[in-house]
C-alpha positions in Angstrom: 0.1 0.0 0.1 2.9 2.4 0.8 4.5 1.6 -2.3 1.4 2.3 -4.2 1.2 5.7 -2.5 4.8 6.5 -3.4 4.0 5.6 -7.0 1.0 7.9 -7.1 2.9 10.6 -5.5 5.7 10.4 -7.9 3.3 10.3 -10.8 1.6 13.8 -9.6 5.2 15.2 -9.0 6.1 14.5 -12.5 2.8 15.5 -14.1 3.1 18.7 -12.3 6.5 19.4 -13.5 5.5 18.7 -16.9 2.6 20.9 -16.7 4.7 24.1 -15.3 7.3 23.3 -18.2 4.5 23.6 -20.7 2.6 26.7 -19.1 5.9 28.7 -18.6 6.3 29.9 -22.1 2.5 30.7 -22.7 2.7 32.6 -19.3 5.9 34.5 -20.4 4.1 35.4 -23.8 1.2 37.1 -21.7 3.5 38.7 -19.2 5.4 40.2 -22.1 2.5 41.5 -23.7 2.0 43.9 -20.6 5.8 45.0 -20.7 7.6 47.4 -22.7 10.2 46.8 -25.1 13.0 48.0 -22.9 11.7 45.8 -20.1 11.7 43.0 -22.4 15.4 43.4 -23.4 16.3 43.6 -19.8 15.5 40.0 -19.0 12.7 37.5 -18.1 10.1 38.3 -15.6 7.2 36.1 -14.3 5.1 39.2 -13.1 3.0 41.6 -15.4 4.0 45.1 -16.2 1.9 48.1 -16.8 2.3 48.7 -20.5 -0.8 46.7 -21.8 -2.4 50.1 -23.2 0.6 51.1 -24.7 1.3 47.9 -26.5 -2.2 47.7 -27.8 -2.1 51.5 -29.1 1.3 50.3 -30.9 -0.8 47.6 -32.6 -3.2 49.8 -33.9 -0.8 52.3 -35.0 0.9 49.6 -37.1 -2.3 48.8 -38.7 -2.8 45.3 -37.0 -6.4 44.4 -37.9 -7.2 42.4 -34.9 -11.1 41.8 -36.0 -10.3 41.3 -39.6 -7.4 38.5 -38.9 -9.7 37.0 -36.0 -12.5 36.5 -38.5 -10.4 35.3 -41.2 -8.4 32.8 -39.1 -11.9 31.6 -37.5 -13.5 31.0 -40.7 -10.7 28.9 -42.2 -9.9 27.0 -39.0 -13.8 26.4 -38.2 -14.4 25.4 -41.9 -11.2 23.1 -42.2 -12.1 21.4 -38.9 -15.7 20.8 -39.6 -14.7 19.3 -43.2 -11.6 17.6 -42.1 -13.3 15.7 -39.2 -16.3 14.7 -40.8 -14.9 13.3 -44.1 -11.9 11.8 -41.9 -14.5 10.0 -39.8 -16.2 8.8 -42.9 -13.1 7.4 -44.4 -12.2 5.7 -41.3 -15.5 4.2 -40.9 -15.5 2.9 -44.4 -12.2 1.2 -44.1 -13.2 -0.3 -40.6 -17.0 -1.3 -41.6 -16.7 -2.6 -45.1 -14.7 -5.3 -46.7 -13.4 -4.4 -50.4 -10.6 -5.2 -52.7 -7.3 -3.6 -51.7 -8.4 -2.3 -48.5 -5.3 -3.0 -46.6 -3.3 -1.4 -49.4 -5.5 1.8 -49.2 -5.0 2.0 -45.5 -1.3 1.5 -45.7 -1.1 4.2 -48.5 -2.9 6.6 -45.8 -0.2 5.5 -43.3 2.5 6.4 -45.9 1.2 9.9 -46.5 1.3 10.8 -42.9 5.1 10.0 -43.1 5.5 12.6 -45.9 6.1 16.2 -44.7 4.0 18.6 -46.1 6.6 20.9 -47.0 7.6 18.7 -50.0 4.6 19.5 -51.7 4.6 23.3 -51.5 5.9 24.2 -55.0 3.7 21.6 -56.7 0.7 22.6 -55.0 1.2 26.3 -55.4 1.6 25.8 -59.2 -1.3 23.6 -59.3 -3.5 26.3 -57.6 -2.1 29.1 -59.8 -3.5 26.9 -62.8 -6.8 26.3 -61.1 -7.0 30.3 -60.4 -7.3 29.9 -56.7 -4.4 32.0 -55.4 -5.5 34.7 -52.9 -8.7 32.5 -52.0 -9.7 30.3 -49.1 -10.1 27.3 -51.1 -6.5 25.9 -51.0 -6.5 26.3 -47.2 -9.9 24.6 -46.6 -10.6 22.1 -49.2 -7.4 20.1 -48.9 -7.9 19.6 -45.2 -10.6 16.8 -46.3 -7.8 14.5 -47.0 -6.1 14.3 -43.6 -4.3 11.1 -43.3 -3.4 11.5 -39.6 -6.9 12.2 -38.7 -8.2 9.2 -40.4 -5.5 7.1 -38.5 -6.6 8.4 -35.2 -10.2 8.0 -35.8 -9.6 4.4 -37.1 -7.6 3.5 -34.1 -10.6 4.6 -31.8 -13.0 2.7 -34.1 -11.0 -0.5 -33.5 -11.8 -0.3 -29.7 -15.7 0.6 -29.8 -16.8 -0.4 -33.3 -19.4 -3.4 -33.1 -20.6 -5.2 -36.1 -23.7 -6.5 -34.4 -24.8 -2.7 -34.1 -24.4 -2.2 -37.7 -26.1 -5.2 -38.7 -29.3 -4.4 -36.3 -29.5 -0.9 -38.0 -29.3 -2.5 -41.5 -32.1 -5.1 -40.4 -34.3 -2.1 -39.4 -34.0 -0.9 -42.8 -31.6 2.1 -42.2 -29.4 3.4 -45.1 -25.9 3.4 -45.0 -25.4 7.1 -44.6 -28.1 7.2 -42.1 -26.4 4.6 -40.0 -23.0 6.7 -40.1 -24.7 10.2 -39.3 -27.0 9.1 -36.7 -25.2 6.1 -35.0 -21.6 5.9 -35.8 -20.9 9.5 -36.0 -22.2 10.0 -32.6 -20.2 7.0 -31.3 -17.0 8.6 -32.4 -17.5 11.8 -30.3 -14.3 11.3 -28.1 -12.2 10.8 -31.1 -13.9 13.7 -33.0 -13.4 16.0 -30.2 -9.9 15.2 -29.9 -9.0 15.5 -33.7 -11.0 18.5 -34.0 -9.0 20.3 -31.4 -5.8 18.9 -33.1 -7.1 20.2 -36.7 -8.4 23.7 -35.1 -5.1 24.4 -33.3 -3.0 23.2 -36.3 -5.0 25.3 -38.9 -5.4 28.3 -36.6 -1.5 28.3 -36.0 -0.6 27.6 -39.8 1.7 30.2 -41.1 3.4 28.9 -44.4 0.7 28.0 -46.4 -1.5 31.1 -46.1 1.8 33.0 -46.6 2.0 31.3 -49.9 -1.4 31.4 -51.0 -2.8 34.8 -49.6 -1.7 38.1 -51.2 -4.1 40.7 -50.1 -3.7 41.9 -46.5 -7.5 42.1 -45.8 -7.5 38.2 -46.1 -4.6 37.5 -43.8 -4.9 35.4 -40.8 -3.7 36.5 -37.4 -0.3 34.7 -37.4 0.2 36.6 -40.9 -0.5 39.9 -39.2 1.7 39.2 -36.2 4.5 38.5 -38.6 3.8 41.9 -40.1 4.8 43.6 -36.8 8.5 42.9 -37.5 8.6 45.0 -40.6 10.1 48.0 -38.9 13.9 47.7 -39.8 14.9 50.5 -37.2 12.9 49.3 -34.1 11.2 46.2 -33.2 8.3 46.7 -30.7 8.8 43.4 -28.8 5.7 44.5 -26.5 3.1 44.7 -29.5 4.6 41.7 -31.0 3.9 39.7 -27.8 0.5 41.2 -27.4 -0.3 40.3 -31.1 1.0 36.6 -30.3 -1.2 36.5 -26.9 -4.4 37.6 -28.7 -3.7 35.0 -31.3 -3.1 32.1 -28.6 -6.3 33.0 -26.7 -8.9 31.4 -29.0 -6.7 28.3 -29.1 -6.5 28.0 -25.4 -10.5 28.9 -25.1 -11.1 25.9 -27.6 -9.0 23.6 -25.5 -10.7 24.6 -22.2 -14.1 24.3 -23.7 -13.6 20.5 -25.0 -10.7 19.1 -22.9 -13.3 17.7 -20.0 -15.2 16.2 -22.8 -12.2 14.7 -24.4 -10.9 13.1 -21.0 -14.4 11.7 -20.2 -14.7 10.4 -23.5 -11.6 8.7 -23.7 -12.1 7.3 -20.3 -15.5 5.8 -21.5 -13.9 4.5 -24.6 -11.3 2.7 -22.6 -14.0 1.0 -20.4 -15.8 -0.3 -23.6 -12.6 -1.8 -24.9 
């Protein structure tokens, strides 16, 4: 019993240390958002400063369009998340529930695509978008998220633990159509995996800088990460306080989304583990 308590205490200590290490960079970003450039250059501080209003005015003076960047990022991230999660779940369900020719090869191809860095396709992808006339539009930033190999893999792994062929057969006997079975029965069953992959997709899309930087050319369509990058354009003086404030504002929606769905993820994964 004593050994169990010791192991449990060590687990809490290690988890606490990892949590602190993870939160320190985020906290420092928020703290620096309230400090002046001179204070930031003097060294690290864990206590907030009194220059928040000054830094916010610096953002406005530099033309930082907070509302426009937020709406652009929210639209791209929201649309990408909904499309990516739904069609990835549909693909994972099709691989798990149906038997078809070359099924294993298709799944192995998906695993292979996970290991290929996205940066390798930037040049070819950009040329293809130029040919289609989609440059400076949100289409190349949203539609390709439908093909998300990592999301398909994650949901497929979850289905391996909760999928019941008898449930599928019972629905078919009752006369349910295939898409009805997926949308009304299987899709809600995948809720824990969908919440997890949804957060990962949203965060990844929200923080994505390189692809929007390649595709978008008009500043009115820029996302928040792109607008933050513009704050470094002054070659004579860099306003680090304003930059950190811009970074903090871009981090806030991501943290909010995680706090909203983290409890659902933990409880859902626990329920899935019990079923398994």
